[in-house]
C-alpha positions in Angstrom: 0.0 -0.1 0.0 1.0 3.8 -0.3 2.0 5.6 3.0 3.7 9.0 3.4 6.7 8.1 5.5 8.7 10.5 7.7 12.4 10.0 7.6 13.9 13.2 8.8 13.1 17.1 8.5 12.5 17.8 4.8 12.7 14.0 4.0 8.9 12.8 3.8 8.6 10.0 1.1 5.3 8.4 -0.4 6.4 4.9 -0.3 4.6 1.6 -1.2 5.0 -0.5 2.0 3.4 -3.8 3.4 -0.2 -3.5 4.4 -0.4 -3.8 8.2 -1.6 -6.7 10.1 -4.2 -6.5 12.8 -3.5 -7.7 16.0 -6.1 -9.5 18.4 -6.7 -6.0 20.5 -6.5 -4.0 17.4 -9.0 -2.6 14.7 -7.7 -2.0 11.1 -9.1 0.8 9.1 -9.5 1.5 5.4 -8.5 5.2 5.6 -11.1 7.3 3.5 -10.0 10.9 4.5 -6.9 12.2 6.4 -6.9 16.0 6.8 -4.0 18.4 7.1 -3.1 21.0 9.6 -0.3 23.4 10.3 1.5 20.8 12.5 2.0 18.9 9.5 4.0 21.3 7.7 5.9 22.0 11.1 6.9 18.3 11.1 8.0 18.2 7.3 10.5 21.1 8.0 11.5 20.5 11.6 10.4 17.0 12.8 9.2 16.2 16.3 10.7 14.9 19.3 7.9 12.4 19.6 8.6 11.0 16.1 10.6 8.0 15.6 11.5 7.4 11.9 10.3 5.8 9.7 6.8 6.8 10.7 3.6 7.2 8.7 2.2 10.7 9.2 -1.4 12.0 9.4 -3.6 12.5 12.6 -7.1 13.7 11.4 -8.6 10.4 10.1 -11.8 8.8 9.3 -12.0 5.7 7.7 -13.8 2.2 7.5 -13.4 -0.7 9.6 -11.9 -3.5 7.6 -11.0 -6.1 10.3 -11.8 -6.2 14.1 -9.2 -8.0 16.4 -10.5 -11.3 17.8 -10.4 -9.8 21.3 -11.3 -6.2 20.8 -15.1 -6.3 21.7 -14.7 -8.4 24.7 -11.7 -6.6 26.0 -13.4 -2.8 25.7 -16.8 -3.9 26.0 -17.6 -2.6 22.3 -19.4 -3.9 19.3 -17.3 -2.9 16.2 -17.7 -4.7 13.0 -16.8 -5.0 9.6 -18.1 -1.9 7.7 -18.3 0.4 10.5 -17.5 4.0 9.7 -15.2 5.4 12.4 -13.3 8.6 13.4 -9.9 8.4 15.4 -8.6 10.5 18.3 -5.2 12.1 17.7 -4.0 12.8 21.3 -4.2 9.5 23.4 -4.4 9.5 27.1 -3.2 6.8 29.2 -6.4 6.7 31.1 -4.5 5.9 34.7 -2.5 9.1 35.6 -3.5 11.8 38.2 -4.7 14.1 35.2 -6.8 11.3 33.6 -8.2 10.2 36.9 -9.5 14.0 37.4 -11.2 14.0 34.1 -8.2 16.1 32.7 -7.6 13.7 29.8 -6.4 16.5 27.4 -3.3 17.3 29.8 -2.6 13.6 30.4 1.1 13.2 31.6 1.8 10.3 29.6 -0.3 11.5 26.5 0.9 9.8 23.1 -0.2 10.5 19.6 -1.4 9.2 16.5 0.9 9.8 13.8 3.5 10.2 16.1 4.1 7.1 18.2 1.9 5.1 16.3 1.4 5.3 12.4 -1.0 7.5 11.3 -3.7 8.2 8.4 -1.6 9.3 5.3 -2.0 5.6 4.1 -4.2 3.4 2.4 -4.7 1.5 5.5 -3.9 2.1 9.2 -4.0 0.2 12.4 -6.1 1.6 15.5 -3.8 0.6 18.4 -5.1 -0.9 21.8 -4.0 2.4 23.5 -6.9 4.3 21.5 -9.4 1.7 21.9 -8.6 1.4 25.7 -9.5 5.1 26.3 -12.8 4.8 23.9 -11.0 6.9 21.3 -12.5 5.3 18.2 -16.1 7.0 17.4 -18.9 5.9 15.3 -19.5 8.5 12.4 -23.1 9.4 12.2 -25.0 8.6 9.4 -25.4 12.1 8.1 -21.7 12.8 8.5 -19.3 12.3 5.6 -15.8 10.9 5.8 -14.4 14.2 5.0 -16.4 15.9 7.6 -15.5 13.4 10.3 -11.8 14.0 9.6 -12.3 17.6 10.8 -13.7 16.4 13.9 -10.3 16.3 15.5 -9.2 19.7 14.9 -12.8 21.0 15.7 -12.4 19.0 19.3 -9.4 20.9 20.1 -11.3 24.2 19.6 -14.1 22.8 21.7 -11.5 22.0 24.5 -10.5 25.6 24.6 -13.9 27.2 24.5 -15.3 25.0 27.2 -12.3 26.5 29.5 -13.2 30.1 28.5 -17.2 30.3 30.0 -18.5 32.2 26.7 -21.8 33.8 27.5 -24.3 34.6 25.2 -23.9 38.2 23.8 -20.1 38.1 24.6 -17.9 39.9 22.1 -15.3 37.5 20.7 -12.2 38.2 18.9 -10.5 35.4 17.0 -6.7 35.9 15.7 -5.9 33.6 12.8 -8.1 33.1 9.6 -7.3 29.6 9.3 -9.4 26.5 9.6 -9.1 26.5 13.3 -9.9 30.2 13.5 -13.0 29.5 11.5 -14.1 26.6 13.5 -13.8 28.8 16.6 -15.9 31.1 15.1 -18.6 28.7 14.5 -18.6 27.3 18.0 -18.8 30.6 19.6 -21.9 31.3 17.2 -23.5 27.9 17.1 -22.9 26.6 20.5 -22.7 29.6 23.0 -24.4 32.3 21.0 -22.0 34.9 21.3 -22.6 38.4 20.4 -20.4 40.1 17.6 -17.3 38.4 16.3 -14.2 40.0 14.9 -11.6 38.0 12.7 -8.1 39.1 12.8 -5.1 38.1 10.3 -2.2 39.6 8.4 -2.8 37.8 5.2 -5.6 39.7 3.3 -6.2 36.9 0.9 -6.7 34.5 3.6 -8.7 37.0 5.5 -11.1 37.4 2.6 -11.3 33.5 2.0 -12.2 32.7 5.4 -14.3 35.8 5.9 -16.5 34.6 3.0 -17.2 31.3 4.6 -17.8 32.1 8.4 -19.1 36.0 7.9 -17.6 37.7 11.0 -19.1 40.8 12.0 -15.9 42.6 11.2 -12.3 41.5 9.5 -9.4 43.2 10.7 -6.1 43.2 8.5 -3.6 43.4 11.1 -1.0 44.2 8.5 -2.2 47.5 7.9 -4.5 48.2 10.9 -3.7 48.8 14.7 -5.7 45.6 15.8 -6.3 46.7 19.4 -7.2 50.3 18.6 -9.7 49.0 16.1 -11.1 46.4 18.5 -11.3 49.2 21.5 -13.1 51.4 18.7 -15.5 48.6 17.8 -16.3 48.0 21.5 -16.9 51.6 22.6 -13.5 51.6 24.4 -14.5 48.6 26.6 -12.4 45.9 24.8 -13.4 42.2 23.7 -14.8 39.9 26.3 -13.2 36.8 24.8 -10.0 36.5 22.7 -8.8 33.5 21.0 -5.3 33.5 19.5 -5.5 30.5 16.9 -1.9 31.7 15.5 1.7 31.0 16.5 2.5 34.6 16.9 3.9 36.1 19.9 2.4 39.6 19.1 -1.2 38.3 18.9 -1.0 36.9 22.7 0.5 40.5 23.8 -2.3 42.1 21.6 -5.0 40.0 23.3 -4.2 41.0 26.6 -3.9 44.7 25.7 -7.6 44.3 24.0 -9.4 42.5 26.7 -12.3 43.9 28.5 -12.7 43.7 32.2 -13.2 40.2 33.4 -12.0 39.3 29.9 -11.1 35.7 28.9 -8.2 34.9 26.8 -7.1 31.5 25.1 -3.7 31.2 24.2 -4.5 28.5 21.9 -1.7 28.7 19.2 1.6 27.5 20.6 4.5 29.8 19.8 8.0 28.6 18.4 10.2 26.7 20.8 13.0 29.0 19.7 10.7 32.2 20.7 8.1 31.2 23.4 8.1 34.4 25.5 5.9 37.3 25.4 5.9 40.7 27.3 2.9 40.8 29.7 1.8 43.9 31.7 0.8 42.1 34.7 -0.9 45.2 36.3 -3.4 45.0 33.1 -4.2 41.1 34.1 -4.4 42.1 37.6 -6.7 45.2 37.4 -8.9 44.0 34.8 -9.2 40.5 36.3 -8.3 39.0 33.3 -8.4 35.1 32.7 -5.6 33.6 30.5 -6.2 29.9 29.8 -3.7 27.7 27.8 -5.5 25.1 25.5 -3.8 21.7 24.7 -5.2 19.3 22.4 -8.4 17.3 23.3 -9.8 14.4 25.0 -11.7 11.5 23.7 -15.0 13.1 24.8 -14.4 16.5 22.9 -13.9 14.0 19.7 -17.4 12.8 20.2 -19.0 16.2 20.8 -17.4 17.3 17.8 -19.2 14.6 15.7 -22.4 15.4 17.4 -22.0 19.4 16.6 -21.1 18.2 13.0 -24.3 16.1 12.6 -26.8 18.5 14.1 -25.7 21.3 12.0 -24.6 23.3 15.1 -20.9 23.5 13.8 -20.8 23.0 10.0 -17.4 22.1 8.7 -18.1 20.8 5.0 -18.0 24.1 3.4 -14.3 24.8 5.4 -13.1 21.9 3.2 -11.9 23.7 0.3 -9.3 21.2 -1.2 -9.7 17.6 -1.6 -6.3 15.9 -3.0 -5.6 12.1 -3.5 -2.9 10.2 -1.5 -0.6 10.3 -4.5 -0.4 14.0 -4.3 0.0 14.3 -0.5 2.9 16.7 -0.5 0.9 19.2 -3.0 -1.5 19.2 0.2 1.3 20.0 2.7 2.4 22.9 0.2 -1.2 24.1 -0.2 -1.7 24.3 3.7 1.9 26.3 3.6 0.8 28.7 1.3 -2.7 29.8 2.9 -4.5 29.6 -0.1 -7.0 27.1 1.2 -9.2 26.7 4.2 -9.0 23.2 5.1 -7.1 20.6 3.1 -8.1 16.9 3.2 -6.3 13.8 1.6 -8.4 11.1 0.2 -6.4 7.8 -0.1 
């Protein structure tokens, strides 16, 4: 079968490799869609500390069950059958540590990941490892949800986790930095689930802003390459600032601007991680103190967030199909990476 294998930074190879064999405590999938994200591009250029080459990449996965290990259903109390449609979690909690016991699976101290420690979905077939099945991390795709939409459930789950921490209330003014697929998903969750008020979308890429704005229709777009984003948000809110700010981009300045534009009792999500070579920002602690700001990190998602993501897609609360602007076959998977890097698409999915 064909699979995209990581060997080293700048050394990704689409290869013919043996089809994987399913163990008694595993499930084998025929991958139908594996979507891409900015992390894939980072891995292409910089690698990752958790990757041991050679490794099949891809962590936003939906597929069809083609084999169920003989012990699976008895071991995990499930009823998986050949032909079932399934979505796979990416971040795999251990289910045993202090954090998992408290229900904080998104910050499991022993977390592993599909496409990192386990072979991922940029392949014709993949094995769902026992570690995923043990934490109920293989989810049935609702009948009304396509494989392409289901593959977007994993990034949507990450956004759900972040917003769950923010306590968004009906009518809140929300600012989203970053006009990529995650930024679009954040807007749709804030509106469709939490019934927020005005939403302002900020980016420095005018073309990407226009592309995403045409899909999610923010109340205002702010091109931060030519406009003072903080001043504009303060102007739009009558000087009060935004109730909720989500930095869905890996840029230090957006985190600093988020603090500067936050209203009293404002909630901020540092959703996008910063480069390891430049992970610090300048923070006026008195602004945080006197405005009583709440700053949250957001790290991936838990299995429950993935299930909720599929439910939101199925019910129409958070549509994602129109955000998938490019569908690319597996034999052109590296073109998909280049498209993501160029910023000329919203969501790019690979179809083996």
